[in-house]
C-alpha positions in Angstrom: 189.9 164.6 -29.6 189.2 165.3 -33.4 190.1 168.4 -35.5 189.0 168.5 -39.0 188.9 171.3 -41.9 187.0 170.9 -45.3 187.2 173.0 -48.6 185.7 172.7 -52.0 186.4 174.8 -54.8 185.1 174.9 -58.4 188.8 175.7 -60.0 189.8 177.4 -63.2 187.2 175.5 -65.2 184.1 177.1 -64.3 180.6 176.3 -64.3 178.8 174.4 -61.7 181.1 172.7 -59.0 180.4 169.0 -59.0 182.0 167.9 -56.2 180.4 167.6 -52.6 182.0 167.3 -49.1 180.2 166.8 -45.8 180.5 165.3 -42.5 178.5 164.5 -39.1 180.7 165.0 -36.1 178.4 162.9 -33.6 178.7 160.1 -36.2 182.1 160.5 -36.5 181.8 160.4 -40.8 183.5 162.6 -43.1 183.3 162.1 -47.4 184.0 163.5 -50.5 182.0 163.0 -53.2 182.8 163.9 -57.1 180.1 163.9 -59.6 180.0 163.2 -63.1 177.7 163.4 -66.0 178.1 167.0 -67.2 178.2 170.2 -64.9 174.5 170.2 -63.5 174.4 166.1 -63.7 177.5 165.7 -61.6 176.4 168.1 -59.2 173.1 166.8 -58.8 174.9 163.2 -58.5 177.5 164.3 -55.8 174.9 166.1 -54.0 172.3 163.0 -54.2 175.1 161.0 -52.9 175.8 163.6 -49.9 172.4 163.6 -48.7 171.7 160.0 -48.8 174.9 159.5 -46.6 173.9 162.3 -44.1 170.4 161.0 -44.0 171.1 157.1 -43.6 170.4 155.4 -40.6 173.4 155.5 -38.1 173.1 151.6 -37.5 173.8 150.7 -41.1 177.2 150.0 -42.0 179.3 152.3 -44.0 179.0 149.8 -46.9 175.1 149.6 -46.8 175.4 153.4 -46.6 177.2 153.9 -49.9 175.1 151.2 -51.7 172.1 153.4 -50.4 173.7 156.4 -52.2 174.2 154.5 -55.3 170.3 153.6 -55.2 169.5 157.0 -54.7 171.4 158.3 -57.5 169.7 155.6 -59.7 166.2 156.6 -58.2 166.9 160.2 -58.9 167.7 159.8 -62.5 164.8 157.4 -63.3 162.3 160.1 -62.1 164.2 162.7 -64.3 165.5 161.4 -67.8 167.5 164.5 -68.0 169.5 163.3 -65.5 170.2 160.0 -66.9 173.8 158.8 -66.9 174.9 161.0 -63.8 177.3 159.5 -61.7 179.7 160.0 -58.9 182.6 158.7 -56.9 182.6 158.6 -53.2 185.4 158.2 -50.3 184.2 157.9 -47.0 186.0 158.1 -43.2 184.4 156.6 -40.1 186.4 156.8 -37.0 185.7 154.7 -33.9 188.0 154.7 -30.8 191.6 154.8 -32.7 190.4 153.0 -35.7 189.6 154.8 -39.3 187.4 152.8 -41.6 187.9 153.9 -45.0 185.5 153.1 -47.7 185.4 154.3 -51.6 183.9 153.9 -55.1 185.7 155.7 -57.8 188.8 157.7 -57.7 188.6 159.8 -54.9 191.4 159.3 -52.7 192.3 158.9 -48.7 195.6 159.3 -47.6 197.4 159.1 -44.6 200.0 161.4 -42.9 201.7 160.3 -40.0 205.4 161.6 -38.9 205.7 163.6 -41.7 205.2 160.6 -44.1 202.6 160.5 -46.8 200.7 157.2 -47.9 197.9 156.4 -50.1 195.2 154.6 -48.4 192.6 154.2 -51.1 193.6 152.6 -54.4 191.6 154.3 -57.4 188.9 152.4 -59.3 190.5 153.9 -62.5 192.1 152.8 -65.7 195.3 154.5 -64.4 195.1 152.3 -61.4 194.8 149.0 -64.0 197.8 150.2 -65.8 200.0 150.7 -62.3 199.0 147.0 -61.2 200.6 146.2 -64.7 203.8 147.3 -63.8 204.8 148.5 -67.3 204.4 152.4 -67.9 206.4 154.6 -65.6 204.3 157.1 -63.1 205.0 160.1 -65.4 204.1 158.0 -68.4 200.6 157.1 -66.3 200.1 160.7 -65.3 200.6 162.0 -68.9 198.1 159.2 -70.2 194.8 161.1 -71.5 192.7 158.0 -70.2 193.2 159.2 -66.9 189.5 160.2 -66.0 188.0 157.0 -66.7 187.1 155.1 -63.7 186.2 151.4 -63.4 183.4 152.0 -60.6 181.2 154.6 -60.1 178.0 155.3 -57.9 174.8 155.5 -60.0 176.0 153.4 -62.7 176.5 149.5 -62.8 177.0 147.6 -59.9 179.7 149.1 -58.0 181.3 147.3 -54.8 182.6 149.5 -51.9 186.2 148.9 -51.2 187.0 148.9 -47.6 190.0 149.2 -45.5 190.6 149.7 -41.8 193.8 152.2 -40.3 194.9 151.9 -36.7 195.4 155.4 -35.9 198.1 157.0 -33.9 198.3 160.2 -31.9 199.0 163.1 -34.6 198.0 161.2 -37.7 196.1 163.2 -40.3 193.5 161.3 -42.5 193.3 163.6 -46.2 190.3 162.7 -48.3 190.3 164.1 -51.7 188.6 164.3 -54.9 190.7 163.9 -58.1 191.1 167.8 -58.6 194.0 167.7 -55.9 196.1 164.7 -57.0 195.4 165.4 -60.7 197.4 168.6 -60.2 199.7 167.8 -57.5 202.0 164.7 -57.1 202.4 163.2 -53.9 205.5 164.5 -53.2 203.9 168.3 -53.7 201.1 167.2 -51.2 203.6 166.2 -48.8 205.7 169.1 -48.8 202.3 171.3 -48.1 201.3 169.3 -45.2 204.8 169.3 -43.7 204.8 173.4 -43.6 201.3 173.6 -42.5 200.6 174.7 -38.9 197.3 173.0 -38.7 194.6 171.4 -40.8 192.9 174.2 -41.9 196.0 175.9 -43.1 196.9 173.0 -44.7 193.3 172.2 -46.7 193.6 176.0 -47.6 197.1 175.7 -49.3 196.5 172.5 -51.0 193.4 173.9 -52.5 195.4 176.9 -53.6 198.3 174.7 -54.9 196.2 172.8 -57.1 194.3 175.7 -58.6 197.9 177.3 -58.9 199.2 174.3 -61.2 196.1 174.8 -63.5 192.7 174.0 -61.7 191.3 172.1 -64.5 189.1 170.2 -62.2 186.8 170.9 -59.1 189.4 170.4 -56.2 187.9 169.4 -52.6 189.9 168.3 -49.4 189.0 167.4 -45.8 191.8 166.5 -43.6 191.0 165.0 -39.9 193.2 165.3 -37.0 193.5 162.4 -34.5 194.8 163.5 -31.3 193.2 160.8 -28.5 195.5 159.8 -26.3 195.3 156.6 -24.4 197.5 157.1 -21.6 201.8 157.1 -21.4 201.5 153.7 -23.1 200.1 155.7 -26.0 202.7 158.3 -25.5 205.6 155.8 -25.8 204.4 154.1 -28.5 204.2 157.5 -30.4 207.2 158.9 -29.6 210.2 159.1 -32.0 213.0 156.7 -31.7 215.6 159.1 -32.0 214.0 160.7 -28.4 214.4 157.2 -26.6 217.8 157.7 -25.3 217.0 160.6 -23.6 214.2 159.3 -22.0 215.4 155.5 -21.2 219.1 157.1 -20.1 217.6 159.2 -17.2 215.1 156.8 -16.0 217.8 154.0 -15.8 220.2 156.6 -13.7 217.2 157.2 -11.5 216.7 153.3 -10.8 220.4 152.7 -10.5 220.4 155.6 -8.1 217.6 153.9 -6.1 219.2 150.8 -5.7 222.3 152.1 -4.5 220.3 154.2 -2.0 218.6 150.9 -0.6 221.4 148.7 -0.4 223.2 151.2 1.8 
């Protein structure tokens, strides 16, 4: 069983919302796209990527679908020179059984929320991520660097190569997809605190977007959260059970077995 919620907001900057979010429940596909190239061009780029993904053949791989979105943006710009230079980031989650395939181009992100712990799945195609890899500057210095909006890969420009990784899901996991309007305003610790206090994915999405706007809202903000609740029997329940509960389960079971053995030998 899957529950999800999504929201996009223009933020405090005004003008067009250059973000697009979308999903196909039947294909178990969700995505966030963040357009660039000016208000109108950015909106057109992300909407073109969104339309391409939703209309792509279901038998294509996610990588092929993302490349198709890239080609669709180029084709749209070729037809209308006023759209020249537009581009978009993309982050996609595609679920199959207990596996989440996460694919991305640019700096829109995917996170995993598991057992009240937040971890970043994707790694930005950005100048900031290059600085992190060099391990020279602190995270505070990197966040303050004015080149934070520079991405190294973009749909519609150059020859992007989608990054892809798989995540094995456990009961209760949340997959969070977002544009940089969220992590640009909130640190990961702030995102985690909001998730920890949220009763469900809809509340979490609403509070994350509100918090990003409250912290400045200098960019469009988009968030999708997918909750994974597929259970695979008692074995699965045992795997996801917090270790601190094991003594309370193992102890009574062993006591019952010991009592049965004593009864049998009498």
